A tleap script that builds the chain and sets N, CA, C and O, in Angstrom:
source leaprc.protein.ff14SB
mol = sequence {
  NMET VAL GLU ASN VAL GLY GLU GLY LEU GLY
  LEU LYS SER GLY SER VAL MET ALA ASN ASP
  HIE THR LYS PRO ALA CYS THR ARG ASP GLU
  LEU ASP GLU ALA ASP TYR LEU THR ARG LYS
  ILE CYS PHE LYS LYS GLN PRO VAL SER ALA
  ILE MET PHE ALA PHE GLU GLY ILE ALA TYR
  ALA TYR VAL ASN HIE CYS MET HIE MET HIE
  ARG PRO LEU ASN CYS GLU GLN ASP ALA ILE
  PHE ASP GLU SER GLY LEU TYR LEU ARG CYS
  SER MET HIE GLY PHE ILE PHE ASP PRO LYS
  THR GLY GLU CYS GLN SER PRO VAL CYS PHE
  GLY GLN ARG LEU GLN SER LEU ARG LEU GLU
  GLU ILE ASP GLY THR LEU TYR PHE ALA GLU
  LYS HIE LEU THR LEU ILE CASP
}
set mol.1.N position { 2.792 -15.129 -15.980 }
set mol.1.CA position { 3.085 -15.597 -14.648 }
set mol.1.C position { 2.280 -14.778 -13.644 }
set mol.1.O position { 2.283 -13.548 -13.710 }
set mol.2.N position { 1.604 -15.428 -12.732 }
set mol.2.CA position { 0.840 -14.762 -11.688 }
set mol.2.C position { 1.589 -14.936 -10.387 }
set mol.2.O position { 1.949 -16.053 -10.017 }
set mol.3.N position { 1.825 -13.840 -9.693 }
set mol.3.CA position { 2.548 -13.903 -8.432 }
set mol.3.C position { 1.802 -13.079 -7.403 }
set mol.3.O position { 1.396 -11.951 -7.681 }
set mol.4.N position { 1.621 -13.635 -6.218 }
set mol.4.CA position { 1.019 -12.880 -5.124 }
set mol.4.C position { 2.122 -12.088 -4.442 }
set mol.4.O position { 3.236 -12.586 -4.279 }
set mol.5.N position { 1.824 -10.869 -4.046 }
set mol.5.CA position { 2.825 -10.025 -3.416 }
set mol.5.C position { 2.297 -9.479 -2.108 }
set mol.5.O position { 1.089 -9.476 -1.870 }
set mol.6.N position { 3.198 -9.018 -1.260 }
set mol.6.CA position { 2.807 -8.474 0.035 }
set mol.6.C position { 2.394 -9.577 0.983 }
set mol.6.O position { 1.276 -10.086 0.899 }
set mol.7.N position { 3.283 -9.952 1.885 }
set mol.7.CA position { 3.038 -11.050 2.819 }
set mol.7.C position { 1.678 -10.907 3.479 }
set mol.7.O position { 1.404 -9.900 4.133 }
set mol.8.N position { 0.827 -11.907 3.312 }
set mol.8.CA position { -0.499 -11.872 3.906 }
set mol.8.C position { -1.475 -10.983 3.161 }
set mol.8.O position { -2.652 -10.928 3.518 }
set mol.9.N position { -1.016 -10.293 2.141 }
set mol.9.CA position { -1.888 -9.370 1.422 }
set mol.9.C position { -2.199 -9.858 0.016 }
set mol.9.O position { -3.112 -9.336 -0.624 }
set mol.10.N position { -1.467 -10.838 -0.474 }
set mol.10.CA position { -1.674 -11.333 -1.830 }
set mol.10.C position { -2.916 -12.195 -1.920 }
set mol.10.O position { -3.536 -12.533 -0.911 }
set mol.11.N position { -3.263 -12.541 -3.139 }
set mol.11.CA position { -4.431 -13.383 -3.364 }
set mol.11.C position { -4.066 -14.838 -3.212 }
set mol.11.O position { -2.924 -15.232 -3.450 }
set mol.12.N position { -5.030 -15.629 -2.818 }
set mol.12.CA position { -4.835 -17.067 -2.758 }
set mol.12.C position { -4.865 -17.614 -4.177 }
set mol.12.O position { -5.538 -17.069 -5.051 }
set mol.13.N position { -4.140 -18.680 -4.392 }
set mol.13.CA position { -4.102 -19.324 -5.693 }
set mol.13.C position { -5.509 -19.713 -6.132 }
set mol.13.O position { -6.303 -20.217 -5.339 }
set mol.14.N position { -5.802 -19.473 -7.396 }
set mol.14.CA position { -7.103 -19.844 -7.931 }
set mol.14.C position { -8.195 -18.830 -7.663 }
set mol.14.O position { -9.364 -19.111 -7.925 }
set mol.15.N position { -7.854 -17.667 -7.153 }
set mol.15.CA position { -8.845 -16.638 -6.852 }
set mol.15.C position { -9.506 -16.141 -8.134 }
set mol.15.O position { -8.882 -16.110 -9.195 }
set mol.16.N position { -10.753 -15.761 -8.026 }
set mol.16.CA position { -11.486 -15.194 -9.162 }
set mol.16.C position { -10.782 -13.944 -9.671 }
set mol.16.O position { -10.761 -13.694 -10.876 }
set mol.17.N position { -10.202 -13.150 -8.762 }
set mol.17.CA position { -9.559 -11.900 -9.155 }
set mol.17.C position { -8.308 -12.137 -9.986 }
set mol.17.O position { -7.833 -11.211 -10.644 }
set mol.18.N position { -7.759 -13.349 -9.978 }
set mol.18.CA position { -6.525 -13.609 -10.709 }
set mol.18.C position { -6.657 -13.284 -12.197 }
set mol.18.O position { -5.642 -13.030 -12.845 }
set mol.19.N position { -7.859 -13.283 -12.758 }
set mol.19.CA position { -8.057 -12.970 -14.164 }
set mol.19.C position { -8.610 -11.565 -14.382 }
set mol.19.O position { -8.902 -11.199 -15.521 }
set mol.20.N position { -8.761 -10.782 -13.341 }
set mol.20.CA position { -9.309 -9.432 -13.457 }
set mol.20.C position { -8.157 -8.446 -13.555 }
set mol.20.O position { -7.544 -8.103 -12.544 }
set mol.21.N position { -7.859 -7.986 -14.774 }
set mol.21.CA position { -6.722 -7.097 -14.983 }
set mol.21.C position { -7.194 -5.675 -15.230 }
set mol.21.O position { -6.555 -4.937 -15.980 }
set mol.22.N position { -8.281 -5.282 -14.625 }
set mol.22.CA position { -8.865 -3.975 -14.902 }
set mol.22.C position { -8.393 -2.891 -13.952 }
set mol.22.O position { -8.749 -1.727 -14.133 }
set mol.23.N position { -7.603 -3.235 -12.947 }
set mol.23.CA position { -7.191 -2.239 -11.959 }
set mol.23.C position { -5.668 -2.172 -11.847 }
set mol.23.O position { -5.120 -2.445 -10.779 }
set mol.24.N position { -4.975 -1.815 -12.932 }
set mol.24.CA position { -3.516 -1.760 -12.862 }
set mol.24.C position { -3.043 -0.646 -11.927 }
set mol.24.O position { -3.501 0.494 -12.017 }
set mol.25.N position { -2.131 -0.991 -11.042 }
set mol.25.CA position { -1.580 -0.013 -10.107 }
set mol.25.C position { -0.343 0.650 -10.706 }
set mol.25.O position { -0.229 1.876 -10.715 }
set mol.26.N position { 0.585 -0.172 -11.206 }
set mol.26.CA position { 1.831 0.310 -11.789 }
set mol.26.C position { 2.600 -0.906 -12.295 }
set mol.26.O position { 2.178 -2.045 -12.094 }
set mol.27.N position { 3.722 -0.657 -12.946 }
set mol.27.CA position { 4.582 -1.780 -13.302 }
set mol.27.C position { 5.537 -2.041 -12.149 }
set mol.27.O position { 5.785 -1.163 -11.323 }
set mol.28.N position { 6.064 -3.242 -12.102 }
set mol.28.CA position { 7.028 -3.574 -11.050 }
set mol.28.C position { 8.275 -2.703 -11.197 }
set mol.28.O position { 8.848 -2.275 -10.196 }
set mol.29.N position { 8.700 -2.437 -12.428 }
set mol.29.CA position { 9.871 -1.586 -12.647 }
set mol.29.C position { 9.646 -0.179 -12.100 }
set mol.29.O position { 10.537 0.390 -11.470 }
set mol.30.N position { 8.456 0.387 -12.338 }
set mol.30.CA position { 8.147 1.726 -11.812 }
set mol.30.C position { 8.251 1.740 -10.291 }
set mol.30.O position { 8.804 2.673 -9.709 }
set mol.31.N position { 7.719 0.705 -9.652 }
set mol.31.CA position { 7.747 0.644 -8.191 }
set mol.31.C position { 9.170 0.473 -7.682 }
set mol.31.O position { 9.556 1.104 -6.698 }
set mol.32.N position { 9.954 -0.373 -8.339 }
set mol.32.CA position { 11.332 -0.612 -7.905 }
set mol.32.C position { 12.209 0.623 -8.062 }
set mol.32.O position { 13.183 0.787 -7.328 }
set mol.33.N position { 11.873 1.496 -9.013 }
set mol.33.CA position { 12.667 2.701 -9.259 }
set mol.33.C position { 12.291 3.865 -8.346 }
set mol.33.O position { 13.052 4.826 -8.239 }
set mol.34.N position { 11.146 3.801 -7.692 }
set mol.34.CA position { 10.658 4.909 -6.857 }
set mol.34.C position { 10.745 4.543 -5.376 }
set mol.34.O position { 10.750 3.366 -5.018 }
set mol.35.N position { 10.816 5.566 -4.519 }
set mol.35.CA position { 10.720 5.318 -3.078 }
set mol.35.C position { 9.319 4.832 -2.740 }
set mol.35.O position { 9.137 3.949 -1.902 }
set mol.36.N position { 8.335 5.423 -3.406 }
set mol.36.CA position { 6.943 5.014 -3.261 }
set mol.36.C position { 6.140 5.634 -4.399 }
set mol.36.O position { 6.590 6.576 -5.051 }
set mol.37.N position { 4.954 5.098 -4.627 }
set mol.37.CA position { 4.035 5.638 -5.626 }
set mol.37.C position { 2.666 5.800 -4.989 }
set mol.37.O position { 2.315 5.070 -4.062 }
set mol.38.N position { 1.895 6.756 -5.483 }
set mol.38.CA position { 0.519 6.923 -5.009 }
set mol.38.C position { -0.430 6.855 -6.200 }
set mol.38.O position { -0.064 7.195 -7.325 }
set mol.39.N position { -1.640 6.416 -5.933 }
set mol.39.CA position { -2.712 6.387 -6.928 }
set mol.39.C position { -3.985 6.854 -6.264 }
set mol.39.O position { -4.255 6.516 -5.112 }
set mol.40.N position { -4.772 7.636 -6.992 }
set mol.40.CA position { -6.093 8.032 -6.493 }
set mol.40.C position { -7.050 6.878 -6.754 }
set mol.40.O position { -7.154 6.380 -7.875 }
set mol.41.N position { -7.743 6.465 -5.708 }
set mol.41.CA position { -8.676 5.345 -5.823 }
set mol.41.C position { -9.971 5.666 -5.083 }
set mol.41.O position { -10.042 6.617 -4.304 }
set mol.42.N position { -10.957 4.880 -5.336 }
set mol.42.CA position { -12.181 4.895 -4.548 }
set mol.42.C position { -12.219 3.537 -3.855 }
set mol.42.O position { -12.287 2.501 -4.517 }
set mol.43.N position { -12.174 3.538 -2.521 }
set mol.43.CA position { -12.156 2.296 -1.754 }
set mol.43.C position { -13.346 2.297 -0.814 }
set mol.43.O position { -13.494 3.192 0.018 }
set mol.44.N position { -14.178 1.305 -0.951 }
set mol.44.CA position { -15.411 1.208 -0.165 }
set mol.44.C position { -16.222 2.498 -0.277 }
set mol.44.O position { -16.731 3.024 0.712 }
set mol.45.N position { -16.327 2.989 -1.513 }
set mol.45.CA position { -17.131 4.166 -1.874 }
set mol.45.C position { -16.565 5.487 -1.361 }
set mol.45.O position { -17.268 6.498 -1.372 }
set mol.46.N position { -15.303 5.499 -0.910 }
set mol.46.CA position { -14.666 6.724 -0.431 }
set mol.46.C position { -13.458 7.057 -1.308 }
set mol.46.O position { -12.622 6.185 -1.545 }
set mol.47.N position { -13.346 8.299 -1.796 }
set mol.47.CA position { -12.146 8.670 -2.547 }
set mol.47.C position { -10.964 8.804 -1.591 }
set mol.47.O position { -11.020 9.566 -0.626 }
set mol.48.N position { -9.909 8.069 -1.862 }
set mol.48.CA position { -8.711 8.076 -1.023 }
set mol.48.C position { -7.487 7.935 -1.920 }
set mol.48.O position { -7.599 7.789 -3.137 }
set mol.49.N position { -6.346 7.980 -1.304 }
set mol.49.CA position { -5.088 7.758 -1.997 }
set mol.49.C position { -4.530 6.405 -1.555 }
set mol.49.O position { -4.584 6.051 -0.377 }
set mol.50.N position { -4.002 5.670 -2.509 }
set mol.50.CA position { -3.293 4.424 -2.193 }
set mol.50.C position { -1.805 4.725 -2.245 }
set mol.50.O position { -1.351 5.486 -3.099 }
set mol.51.N position { -1.054 4.137 -1.342 }
set mol.51.CA position { 0.391 4.291 -1.353 }
set mol.51.C position { 1.005 2.912 -1.542 }
set mol.51.O position { 0.637 1.957 -0.859 }
set mol.52.N position { 1.944 2.819 -2.477 }
set mol.52.CA position { 2.580 1.549 -2.814 }
set mol.52.C position { 4.083 1.703 -2.699 }
set mol.52.O position { 4.635 2.754 -3.023 }
set mol.53.N position { 4.743 0.653 -2.236 }
set mol.53.CA position { 6.188 0.676 -2.081 }
set mol.53.C position { 6.706 -0.752 -2.083 }
set mol.53.O position { 5.952 -1.703 -1.878 }
set mol.54.N position { 7.999 -0.884 -2.317 }
set mol.54.CA position { 8.655 -2.184 -2.202 }
set mol.54.C position { 9.473 -2.165 -0.916 }
set mol.54.O position { 10.190 -1.204 -0.638 }
set mol.55.N position { 9.360 -3.228 -0.142 }
set mol.55.CA position { 10.131 -3.364 1.093 }
set mol.55.C position { 10.691 -4.774 1.119 }
set mol.55.O position { 9.949 -5.753 1.043 }
set mol.56.N position { 12.012 -4.865 1.228 }
set mol.56.CA position { 12.700 -6.156 1.205 }
set mol.56.C position { 12.290 -6.966 -0.023 }
set mol.56.O position { 12.130 -8.184 0.047 }
set mol.57.N position { 12.123 -6.266 -1.153 }
set mol.57.CA position { 11.827 -6.917 -2.417 }
set mol.57.C position { 10.380 -7.301 -2.644 }
set mol.57.O position { 10.057 -7.891 -3.675 }
set mol.58.N position { 9.497 -6.981 -1.706 }
set mol.58.CA position { 8.082 -7.330 -1.817 }
set mol.58.C position { 7.267 -6.051 -1.966 }
set mol.58.O position { 7.541 -5.053 -1.299 }
set mol.59.N position { 6.271 -6.083 -2.838 }
set mol.59.CA position { 5.401 -4.926 -3.064 }
set mol.59.C position { 4.268 -4.918 -2.048 }
set mol.59.O position { 3.643 -5.945 -1.783 }
set mol.60.N position { 4.012 -3.728 -1.479 }
set mol.60.CA position { 2.933 -3.537 -0.503 }
set mol.60.C position { 2.105 -2.332 -0.919 }
set mol.60.O position { 2.597 -1.437 -1.605 }
set mol.61.N position { 0.848 -2.314 -0.500 }
set mol.61.CA position { -0.025 -1.155 -0.747 }
set mol.61.C position { -0.952 -0.973 0.447 }
set mol.61.O position { -1.441 -1.941 1.030 }
set mol.62.N position { -1.184 0.289 0.799 }
set mol.62.CA position { -2.085 0.648 1.897 }
set mol.62.C position { -2.895 1.865 1.486 }
set mol.62.O position { -2.481 2.630 0.616 }
set mol.63.N position { -4.051 2.042 2.114 }
set mol.63.CA position { -4.752 3.317 2.009 }
set mol.63.C position { -3.843 4.330 2.690 }
set mol.63.O position { -3.380 4.103 3.808 }
set mol.64.N position { -3.592 5.435 2.024 }
set mol.64.CA position { -2.601 6.404 2.489 }
set mol.64.C position { -3.191 7.390 3.492 }
set mol.64.O position { -3.388 8.565 3.185 }
set mol.65.N position { -3.472 6.891 4.699 }
set mol.65.CA position { -3.785 7.826 5.777 }
set mol.65.C position { -3.504 7.193 7.134 }
set mol.65.O position { -3.793 6.024 7.389 }
set mol.66.N position { -2.928 8.023 7.980 }
set mol.66.CA position { -2.609 7.646 9.354 }
set mol.66.C position { -3.905 7.673 10.157 }
set mol.66.O position { -4.700 8.604 10.023 }
set mol.67.N position { -4.117 6.675 10.975 }
set mol.67.CA position { -5.371 6.621 11.742 }
set mol.67.C position { -5.438 7.697 12.835 }
set mol.67.O position { -6.520 7.968 13.355 }
set mol.68.N position { -4.322 8.303 13.185 }
set mol.68.CA position { -4.310 9.306 14.251 }
set mol.68.C position { -5.058 10.576 13.849 }
set mol.68.O position { -5.974 11.006 14.548 }
set mol.69.N position { -4.675 11.166 12.741 }
set mol.69.CA position { -5.301 12.414 12.291 }
set mol.69.C position { -5.895 12.292 10.892 }
set mol.69.O position { -6.333 13.287 10.314 }
set mol.70.N position { -5.912 11.103 10.357 }
set mol.70.CA position { -6.453 10.830 9.024 }
set mol.70.C position { -5.812 11.704 7.951 }
set mol.70.O position { -6.480 12.208 7.048 }
set mol.71.N position { -4.504 11.866 8.076 }
set mol.71.CA position { -3.724 12.601 7.076 }
set mol.71.C position { -2.871 11.610 6.294 }
set mol.71.O position { -2.526 10.556 6.828 }
set mol.72.N position { -2.520 11.917 5.042 }
set mol.72.CA position { -1.621 11.038 4.291 }
set mol.72.C position { -0.269 10.907 4.995 }
set mol.72.O position { 0.198 11.853 5.629 }
set mol.73.N position { 0.348 9.748 4.881 }
set mol.73.CA position { 1.656 9.547 5.508 }
set mol.73.C position { 2.667 10.566 4.998 }
set mol.73.O position { 3.546 10.990 5.748 }
set mol.74.N position { 2.554 10.958 3.749 }
set mol.74.CA position { 3.496 11.899 3.138 }
set mol.74.C position { 2.960 13.328 3.077 }
set mol.74.O position { 3.332 14.082 2.178 }
set mol.75.N position { 2.096 13.714 4.013 }
set mol.75.CA position { 1.447 15.035 3.959 }
set mol.75.C position { 2.407 16.199 4.218 }
set mol.75.O position { 2.188 17.291 3.695 }
set mol.76.N position { 3.446 15.998 4.997 }
set mol.76.CA position { 4.375 17.084 5.338 }
set mol.76.C position { 5.715 16.964 4.610 }
set mol.76.O position { 6.394 17.967 4.388 }
set mol.77.N position { 6.091 15.751 4.244 }
set mol.77.CA position { 7.374 15.510 3.578 }
set mol.77.C position { 7.162 14.513 2.453 }
set mol.77.O position { 6.237 13.702 2.491 }
set mol.78.N position { 8.020 14.582 1.465 }
set mol.78.CA position { 7.944 13.644 0.347 }
set mol.78.C position { 8.734 12.380 0.691 }
set mol.78.O position { 9.670 11.999 -0.012 }
set mol.79.N position { 8.333 11.745 1.784 }
set mol.79.CA position { 8.980 10.508 2.240 }
set mol.79.C position { 7.972 9.726 3.067 }
set mol.79.O position { 7.099 10.312 3.708 }
set mol.80.N position { 8.094 8.398 3.053 }
set mol.80.CA position { 7.180 7.578 3.862 }
set mol.80.C position { 7.915 6.678 4.848 }
set mol.80.O position { 7.282 6.069 5.711 }
set mol.81.N position { 9.234 6.583 4.738 }
set mol.81.CA position { 9.999 5.767 5.681 }
set mol.81.C position { 10.744 6.653 6.662 }
set mol.81.O position { 11.103 7.788 6.348 }
set mol.82.N position { 10.972 6.117 7.860 }
set mol.82.CA position { 11.768 6.845 8.845 }
set mol.82.C position { 13.240 6.822 8.415 }
set mol.82.O position { 13.585 6.236 7.388 }
set mol.83.N position { 14.096 7.463 9.207 }
set mol.83.CA position { 15.511 7.579 8.873 }
set mol.83.C position { 16.196 6.223 8.774 }
set mol.83.O position { 17.136 6.065 7.995 }
set mol.84.N position { 15.742 5.239 9.552 }
set mol.84.CA position { 16.362 3.913 9.534 }
set mol.84.C position { 15.965 3.111 8.297 }
set mol.84.O position { 16.654 2.161 7.925 }
set mol.85.N position { 14.859 3.488 7.660 }
set mol.85.CA position { 14.356 2.744 6.520 }
set mol.85.C position { 13.623 1.473 6.900 }
set mol.85.O position { 13.277 0.671 6.032 }
set mol.86.N position { 13.381 1.280 8.200 }
set mol.86.CA position { 12.736 0.056 8.684 }
set mol.86.C position { 11.249 0.210 8.951 }
set mol.86.O position { 10.525 -0.784 9.009 }
set mol.87.N position { 10.779 1.451 9.115 }
set mol.87.CA position { 9.378 1.694 9.462 }
set mol.87.C position { 8.769 2.745 8.548 }
set mol.87.O position { 9.438 3.697 8.146 }
set mol.88.N position { 7.503 2.565 8.227 }
set mol.88.CA position { 6.744 3.637 7.596 }
set mol.88.C position { 6.558 4.718 8.643 }
set mol.88.O position { 6.440 4.413 9.830 }
set mol.89.N position { 6.531 5.972 8.226 }
set mol.89.CA position { 6.415 7.074 9.183 }
set mol.89.C position { 5.445 8.117 8.654 }
set mol.89.O position { 5.560 8.567 7.514 }
set mol.90.N position { 4.491 8.497 9.491 }
set mol.90.CA position { 3.603 9.603 9.161 }
set mol.90.C position { 4.385 10.895 9.369 }
set mol.90.O position { 4.924 11.132 10.451 }
set mol.91.N position { 4.446 11.723 8.343 }
set mol.91.CA position { 5.248 12.946 8.434 }
set mol.91.C position { 4.593 14.020 9.291 }
set mol.91.O position { 5.251 15.005 9.627 }
set mol.92.N position { 3.321 13.869 9.656 }
set mol.92.CA position { 2.630 14.861 10.487 }
set mol.92.C position { 3.109 14.809 11.940 }
set mol.92.O position { 3.571 15.821 12.467 }
set mol.93.N position { 3.010 13.660 12.588 }
set mol.93.CA position { 3.374 13.549 14.002 }
set mol.93.C position { 4.424 12.486 14.291 }
set mol.93.O position { 4.780 12.269 15.449 }
set mol.94.N position { 4.923 11.821 13.259 }
set mol.94.CA position { 6.001 10.858 13.441 }
set mol.94.C position { 5.571 9.465 13.864 }
set mol.94.O position { 6.417 8.665 14.264 }
set mol.95.N position { 4.288 9.148 13.790 }
set mol.95.CA position { 3.850 7.794 14.131 }
set mol.95.C position { 4.502 6.817 13.159 }
set mol.95.O position { 4.615 7.102 11.967 }
set mol.96.N position { 4.933 5.655 13.674 }
set mol.96.CA position { 5.598 4.675 12.823 }
set mol.96.C position { 4.784 3.386 12.727 }
set mol.96.O position { 4.038 3.023 13.636 }
set mol.97.N position { 4.958 2.708 11.586 }
set mol.97.CA position { 4.188 1.510 11.265 }
set mol.97.C position { 5.107 0.446 10.687 }
set mol.97.O position { 6.067 0.756 9.982 }
set mol.98.N position { 4.808 -0.804 10.989 }
set mol.98.CA position { 5.526 -1.921 10.388 }
set mol.98.C position { 5.140 -1.974 8.906 }
set mol.98.O position { 3.957 -2.098 8.590 }
set mol.99.N position { 6.110 -1.882 7.994 }
set mol.99.CA position { 5.754 -1.861 6.574 }
set mol.99.C position { 5.146 -3.170 6.068 }
set mol.99.O position { 4.425 -3.164 5.070 }
set mol.100.N position { 5.419 -4.281 6.732 }
set mol.100.CA position { 4.888 -5.579 6.287 }
set mol.100.C position { 3.439 -5.791 6.706 }
set mol.100.O position { 2.677 -6.453 6.001 }
set mol.101.N position { 3.056 -5.232 7.853 }
set mol.101.CA position { 1.709 -5.480 8.389 }
set mol.101.C position { 0.859 -4.220 8.490 }
set mol.101.O position { -0.365 -4.309 8.592 }
set mol.102.N position { 1.495 -3.039 8.461 }
set mol.102.CA position { 0.776 -1.784 8.650 }
set mol.102.C position { 0.463 -1.494 10.108 }
set mol.102.O position { -0.218 -0.514 10.408 }
set mol.103.N position { 0.951 -2.335 11.025 }
set mol.103.CA position { 0.639 -2.164 12.448 }
set mol.103.C position { 1.397 -0.981 13.035 }
set mol.103.O position { 2.608 -0.851 12.857 }
set mol.104.N position { 0.660 -0.115 13.742 }
set mol.104.CA position { 1.252 1.060 14.378 }
set mol.104.C position { 2.121 0.629 15.553 }
set mol.104.O position { 1.725 -0.227 16.345 }
set mol.105.N position { 3.304 1.224 15.664 }
set mol.105.CA position { 4.238 0.934 16.747 }
set mol.105.C position { 4.311 2.082 17.749 }
set mol.105.O position { 5.037 1.989 18.739 }
set mol.106.N position { 3.574 3.156 17.508 }
set mol.106.CA position { 3.586 4.330 18.382 }
set mol.106.C position { 2.509 4.190 19.450 }
set mol.106.O position { 1.451 3.620 19.183 }
set mol.107.N position { 2.763 4.704 20.668 }
set mol.107.CA position { 1.864 4.477 21.811 }
set mol.107.C position { 0.402 4.885 21.618 }
set mol.107.O position { -0.488 4.157 22.057 }
set mol.108.N position { 0.127 6.016 20.981 }
set mol.108.CA position { -1.250 6.505 20.884 }
set mol.108.C position { -2.144 5.547 20.098 }
set mol.108.O position { -3.303 5.343 20.460 }
set mol.109.N position { -1.619 4.965 19.036 }
set mol.109.CA position { -2.417 4.070 18.170 }
set mol.109.C position { -1.831 2.662 18.121 }
set mol.109.O position { -2.077 1.925 17.166 }
set mol.110.N position { -1.067 2.285 19.130 }
set mol.110.CA position { -0.369 0.997 19.111 }
set mol.110.C position { -1.325 -0.153 18.796 }
set mol.110.O position { -2.394 -0.279 19.392 }
set mol.111.N position { -0.911 -0.979 17.852 }
set mol.111.CA position { -1.698 -2.158 17.500 }
set mol.111.C position { -2.721 -1.929 16.410 }
set mol.111.O position { -3.150 -2.886 15.765 }
set mol.112.N position { -3.127 -0.686 16.182 }
set mol.112.CA position { -4.048 -0.408 15.071 }
set mol.112.C position { -3.262 -0.542 13.765 }
set mol.112.O position { -2.038 -0.414 13.757 }
set mol.113.N position { -3.958 -0.796 12.682 }
set mol.113.CA position { -3.276 -1.035 11.410 }
set mol.113.C position { -3.757 -0.100 10.305 }
set mol.113.O position { -4.918 0.306 10.258 }
set mol.114.N position { -2.828 0.220 9.428 }
set mol.114.CA position { -3.195 0.876 8.186 }
set mol.114.C position { -4.052 -0.101 7.389 }
set mol.114.O position { -3.885 -1.313 7.521 }
set mol.115.N position { -4.953 0.400 6.574 }
set mol.115.CA position { -5.806 -0.457 5.741 }
set mol.115.C position { -4.984 -1.001 4.581 }
set mol.115.O position { -4.580 -0.246 3.697 }
set mol.116.N position { -4.737 -2.292 4.580 }
set mol.116.CA position { -3.954 -2.898 3.508 }
set mol.116.C position { -4.793 -3.031 2.241 }
set mol.116.O position { -6.016 -3.157 2.293 }
set mol.117.N position { -4.113 -2.999 1.121 }
set mol.117.CA position { -4.728 -3.203 -0.190 }
set mol.117.C position { -3.969 -4.339 -0.872 }
set mol.117.O position { -2.750 -4.266 -1.024 }
set mol.118.N position { -4.670 -5.366 -1.273 }
set mol.118.CA position { -4.019 -6.510 -1.908 }
set mol.118.C position { -3.548 -6.150 -3.307 }
set mol.118.O position { -4.234 -5.469 -4.069 }
set mol.119.N position { -2.356 -6.630 -3.613 }
set mol.119.CA position { -1.772 -6.469 -4.940 }
set mol.119.C position { -1.523 -7.845 -5.538 }
set mol.119.O position { -1.318 -8.825 -4.822 }
set mol.120.N position { -1.546 -7.898 -6.852 }
set mol.120.CA position { -1.223 -9.116 -7.575 }
set mol.120.C position { -0.311 -8.713 -8.725 }
set mol.120.O position { -0.585 -7.737 -9.424 }
set mol.121.N position { 0.771 -9.459 -8.924 }
set mol.121.CA position { 1.682 -9.166 -10.021 }
set mol.121.C position { 1.478 -10.181 -11.136 }
set mol.121.O position { 1.540 -11.391 -10.918 }
set mol.122.N position { 1.235 -9.664 -12.332 }
set mol.122.CA position { 1.066 -10.508 -13.510 }
set mol.122.C position { 1.951 -9.949 -14.615 }
set mol.122.O position { 1.745 -8.829 -15.083 }
set mol.123.N position { 2.926 -10.729 -15.022 }
set mol.123.CA position { 3.824 -10.354 -16.117 }
set mol.123.C position { 4.411 -8.958 -15.949 }
set mol.123.O position { 4.437 -8.176 -16.899 }
set mol.124.N position { 4.882 -8.643 -14.745 }
set mol.124.CA position { 5.560 -7.381 -14.503 }
set mol.124.C position { 4.665 -6.193 -14.198 }
set mol.124.O position { 5.164 -5.087 -13.991 }
set mol.125.N position { 3.355 -6.398 -14.167 }
set mol.125.CA position { 2.426 -5.322 -13.805 }
set mol.125.C position { 1.747 -5.670 -12.495 }
set mol.125.O position { 1.315 -6.806 -12.294 }
set mol.126.N position { 1.653 -4.692 -11.600 }
set mol.126.CA position { 0.959 -4.862 -10.328 }
set mol.126.C position { -0.475 -4.384 -10.489 }
set mol.126.O position { -0.727 -3.305 -11.025 }
set mol.127.N position { -1.404 -5.194 -10.021 }
set mol.127.CA position { -2.829 -4.886 -10.081 }
set mol.127.C position { -3.397 -4.846 -8.676 }
set mol.127.O position { -3.012 -5.642 -7.820 }
set mol.128.N position { -4.322 -3.911 -8.436 }
set mol.128.CA position { -5.088 -3.948 -7.195 }
set mol.128.C position { -6.027 -5.145 -7.285 }
set mol.128.O position { -6.710 -5.335 -8.292 }
set mol.129.N position { -6.055 -5.931 -6.252 }
set mol.129.CA position { -6.889 -7.140 -6.217 }
set mol.129.C position { -7.911 -6.998 -5.098 }
set mol.129.O position { -7.984 -7.830 -4.194 }
set mol.130.N position { -8.689 -5.943 -5.175 }
set mol.130.CA position { -9.697 -5.630 -4.160 }
set mol.130.C position { -11.052 -5.479 -4.832 }
set mol.130.O position { -11.183 -4.783 -5.839 }
set mol.131.N position { -12.046 -6.129 -4.274 }
set mol.131.CA position { -13.409 -6.058 -4.803 }
set mol.131.C position { -13.988 -4.651 -4.725 }
set mol.131.O position { -14.659 -4.204 -5.655 }
set mol.132.N position { -13.735 -3.954 -3.629 }
set mol.132.CA position { -14.367 -2.655 -3.359 }
set mol.132.C position { -13.448 -1.488 -3.709 }
set mol.132.O position { -13.431 -0.478 -3.006 }
set mol.133.N position { -12.683 -1.624 -4.795 }
set mol.133.CA position { -11.738 -0.594 -5.198 }
set mol.133.C position { -11.925 -0.295 -6.679 }
set mol.133.O position { -12.028 -1.200 -7.507 }
set mol.134.N position { -11.967 0.998 -6.991 }
set mol.134.CA position { -11.939 1.437 -8.382 }
set mol.134.C position { -10.881 2.519 -8.512 }
set mol.134.O position { -10.602 3.245 -7.558 }
set mol.135.N position { -10.300 2.621 -9.689 }
set mol.135.CA position { -9.290 3.644 -9.946 }
set mol.135.C position { -9.972 4.957 -10.284 }
set mol.135.O position { -10.984 4.977 -10.985 }
set mol.136.N position { -9.417 6.053 -9.784 }
set mol.136.CA position { -9.952 7.378 -10.101 }
set mol.136.C position { -9.164 7.994 -11.241 }
set mol.136.O position { -9.747 8.602 -12.139 }
set mol.137.N position { -7.857 7.848 -11.220 }
set mol.137.CA position { -7.050 8.433 -12.314 }
set mol.137.C position { -6.512 7.371 -13.224 }
set mol.137.O position { -5.816 7.681 -14.191 }
savepdb mol mol.pdb
quit
């Protein structure tokens, strides 16, 4: 079974990537059991960290850095959501982001977005569905 995940971030039906299973991110069970997971990746020729989480039952992935200071969202604390559980939060300065869109809700970077990474779920495994992404670990 092929399922697109992450509202607006999944692949369109019939995509060439639907048969490319070379970039496994994690299993759906692993993601559902964790607050979040990270993977070392190379995205657009840059080594970065990907952060993956489930929100309202949907899997999402972003490049793990806040556009304000280019630090990982979890750089100061082992958490990525604010106290309400409704927003992603950078632990450095407290900037918050909509988990569904990655859009910043804080005044300094309002409207800017975290770099989304498309995921595809096939038979319980989540795969990165990005042309310019390779796994490092």
